[in-house]
N, C-alpha and C positions, 0 to 999 in steps of 0.2 A: 465391905461396909456400909452405913448408910448413911447420909446425910441428912438429916429433919432439916428442910428449910424454907426460905419462900425469896421469888425473883426482886421482889422487894426489897428485900434488905440490904440490908449496905453491910450486918454481920456476918449473914448468910452469903453473901459474896467472898469478902475475906476468905471465907474457912472456902470457899467451892472454888477460888482463883490457886488456891493455897495446895489443894486438892490435886488442881490440875498441872501445877505447876510441876510439883511432887511424882506426878507420876501415879498416884495411889487409881487402884481399884474399888471407886465409891460408885453407888446406886442414889443418885439426890430425890426426893422425895418432896416434893410441897406438900405445904402440910396451911391450913388458918388457924393461926393461935386463936384466933376468936371463937373460935365453933367446938375450941380446945378436945379435938379429933383423943380419943382414946390411944394412940401410938406414939400421940408425943407425952402427955400425961403421962401418963404411965412409964415411961421410961423419962421425963426431967418434972420435979415435983413444983419448977416453977411452970411450965407450963411454957416454955422461949423457947428459941430457934435461934442460932441454931443450934441441933441435940445431933450427938452421933455416937450411931450404933454400931460397936465395933463387931466382928465377925468370931470372937470368942467371950460376946456377951455382956460388955461393957458399954454403959452407956456415960458418954462425954457430954455436958454441957456447959457455957459461955463458951465465945468461938477463943478467949486466950487459951481455955486451957484445952479445945483442939487443938488448937497453933502447936503447943509444946507438947503435943502427944504423936502428933505426925511430924515433929522437929526431934524424938525421941524414934519415933518408927522408923525413919528416914535416913540413918545415920546420921543426924546433927548436921541436915542441910537446910533448913528452912532459917534459923539463926548463926550471927557472923559465930566464928568460934573464940576470935581475941575476945577479953572481958568489957575492952573500955566500946568494943565496935558493936556488943549484943548488949548493950546501956542504951544505946543511941540509939537499935532497933524494938524494942523496948519499950523507949520513951515516945519514939515516934508512932509505935502504936496507938502508948496510950493517950496521948493527944488528940488520934484520929478519933478513938473510941469515944472518947468524953466529947466529941464535934458534934459526931450522930449523935452521944446521945444527949446533943441542948436540939438537934436537930429533929429527933423525934417527940422532944415533948413538944415542940411548937406540932408538929402533923396533925403530935394527940387530940392535944389542944383544942386543933383549928375539929377535930371531927368526933373527936367525941361528945361534943361537950355543945347543948344548943348555942345560937348564935350569939342570943343575947344575954351567957351567959361566959361568953369567953373570953379569958383575961389577958388584955391586953401588955397589960404592963407585966405579965408571967411572960409572955411573948417576946417584947421587945426585950427581956433580961435575958433569955436563949440564946438570940441569935447576937445581942451582944457579946455573949462567951464565945460564939462557935463564931462570931467575926477576928477576935482576938486572937484563935488556934488560927484562922486561916491565919492576919495576918501574922503572925510568928511562922506561919510554914513559909510565903512567901518570902522573907531575911531568912532561913537557914534551912532551908531546898535543901531537902536528904539527895544527895549523888548515890546516880544508879549506876552499878560497877557491873562488873560478871560475875555476878550470881546476887537476884533479888532474896531478901528476908521481908521475913510478917511484918512489918515496921512499911516496905513498901506495899505491901499489898492492901493492910487496911489504908493507906493512906488514894490508892486507888476505887477501893469499894468508898473514901465517905466525899471522894470527886465525882464517884457517880451517882451518887445517890443526894448529891447537890445539884447535878443534872437535871435529873430527874425531878427531884420535888423545890429547886429554889431556884430553877432556872430563871437567868435576864438579873438577876438577885446580890452576885455574887463578882460573875465576870470577870467587870474591865477594870474591878477593883489587887485584881489576881491574874496576869495573865502570866506573871512567870510559875501559875501553880495549871496555869493550864498548859504550857507550854512541858513542862515537868509531865502532864498525861499523856502527852504524844511521845514522849519519847519511852515513857512505861510499854505503849504500848505496842513500840517496835521491836523494843523487848518480848512482851507478851500479849503474841498475836489474839488470845481468847479470850481478851478483857471486854471485845465488842460483844461478847459472845452471854461471861459472864457478871459485867458490871452489874448490878443493880437496876432495873429492870420494868416496866408492866407486862 
């Protein structure tokens, strides 16, 4: 199978980490979404990453759909089996993906608008949402048990993206999350290689 992805993308990072954790035979193909390459657009009408191309010809897009596909493919090993724990993992993943949505909105606002057109109130609103999410995570720190799950990978990717694009703007207020990230890396040694980076 092939994962169409980008090294800076937190959603790609989440999926790449899960694939490595599950020991899936997945080839990573880096794509530039701004260029709209045919390989991506022909397989995902939204032209977004990550997109998974399976060996039997399926095209699966949106990181959550890919994660759930991985879960089914590998004998239900990516999310907890008990309903309550499964719901907790899914909520954690949704929260982390939502934080990343806010962070990317800030990055795109600054990157794609002329400087005089950048709308600071929009940036402030997105940052407030992201910080609210981080505050929640700091208070409700996810436990890292014997097995990692999709929510763990989502949080690790989010923290990696913060480190990449917002370094120095969040760490002081969230030492608990930095500690969590260190514990995660002990459990998943490939984090340094697969976290969002240029």
